[in-house]
N, C-alpha and C positions, 0 to 999 in steps of 0.2 A: 669335802668329799670323803664319801663313805666307802666302806669296804665294797658294797655292792655296785659302785659306780666303775669299778676297775675293769678294764678289758682285759680279756683273756681270749686264747685261741685253743679250741678243743684238739684232741689228738688227732681228729679228722680234718683239722683245718678250718673249722667254723669260728668265726670272730663273734664273741658274745660278752657279756658283762657277768658278774657275780649275782646278779639281781634275782636270777631265777632260784637261788638258794636262800633268799630271804625268808626268815621265820625258822629255819633249821639250825641245829648244832652243827658245826663244821670242824672237820679234823683234818687239815691241811698239812701236806707232807710233800718234801721233795724226794724223789724217789730215782733208783737206779737199779739197772738189770744185772749189773756185774760187781756188786758190792757184797762184802761179808755180810752185810745186814739186809740183803736182798730177801731173805726168807720172811722178812716181816711183811711181805706183802700178803701171805697167809692169814696172819692176824689182823692185818688191816681188813681184809676181805671179810673174815668171821665178824669183826666188830660191824661193818656195814650190813651184813645180812642179819645179824642179831638185833641191830636198832634202828635200821633204815625206816621201818614202819612206824618208830617213835619219834622221828625226826632227825636222825643222825645222817649226815653225808660225808664221806670221806673223799676228799680231793687230791688227786696225785699229779704233781708236777715233776717230770723227769729233768734231771739236771745232770751235766756233765763237766761240772767244776771240779769234782773231787777224784782225782787221779784217773781222769778218764773213763769212769764206770759206767756211763751211759752213753756209749758212742754210735748207737744204731739211730736210724731214721724213726720218725713217728709211727710209720707202718711196722716196723721191726718190733718197737717197744710194745705197740698194741698186740702183736702177734705173741710176743714173749710172755705177756701178762696174762692173756687169755690160755695159752697153752700150758703154762707152768702153774698159774696160781688162780685160773678161772675167775680172773677180776672182772666185776661187773660195775664198781664204782667209777665215777668219772674220771677220765685221764686227759691230760691237756698237753699241749705242745711243749718241746723243751725249753727251759728257760734258765737264766742266771739268777742265782740267789745271792751272790756278793759281788763286789767289785762295781767299776763303772758302769756296766750294763745290766745292772740288777734289775729285775723285773719290778713294775710298780707294785704288784702285789705283794712281794716281799720287802720292798721298801717300807710298805704299809705296815704289815706284819711285825716287822723288826722295830718299826717306831713305836707301835702301840701295846708290845708286849709287857705286860707289867714287870717292872723290877729288871728288865734286862734290854731296854730300849738300845736300839741301833747297834748291838753286838752282831758280828759276823756268824752265819750259820755255820755250825762246826763240821758237819758232815752230811752225807746222805741219810735220809730218814728222819731228820729233825721235824718236830711236829708242832703246830699251834692249834690249839684248841679255841673255837669262836663260838660265844653264845648265840641264842635266837636273834638277838638283837644287833648282832654284827661286831659285839666288842670282842677283842682279843682277851681271853682269859687267862691263858697260860702258855707258855712256851716250853716245849718238852724235849729233853735230850734225844739224840738219835739212839742211844743205846737203849732207851726206854722201850719195852717190848709193848707192842698195841695192847695186850690183855691187861696190863698194868693200869690202864686208863679207864677201866670200867667204872669205877666209883666216881671219877671225875665226869665222865660222860654220863652217867645216870643222874647225877646231880644237876645237870642243865636240861635234861629232857622234860 
């Protein structure tokens, strides 16, 4: 099974796989609306705008597992992201990133992250960088600001 075979649900409820993103560099992030790191949405959107024409896609997966920082419905999350950060990168339905109900995407990411296999996600806004071939290249701390990823992203585009 590859990354592209994993089923996900968009924030609007559409079931799909990640196959649509094959051939793109992916920055996959578990996000939250009421987190001290929530302002990272701005940097994530800026990265997306700057590099989407070169093949970068940012994928946001809301998660309410860390101090209840994403309590809203998918509709409320989408509205918040649009209103406060003008987010245009793809957002998905809320998921678990740790524990017995970990979404298959995050099971895959954690299993394939070089050097950090199977470690729990530490907080909202943890990031995974995936190359054009679907290989997990790097796991990135939640505290790492999006703009700090420019050279890593450019090296994969």
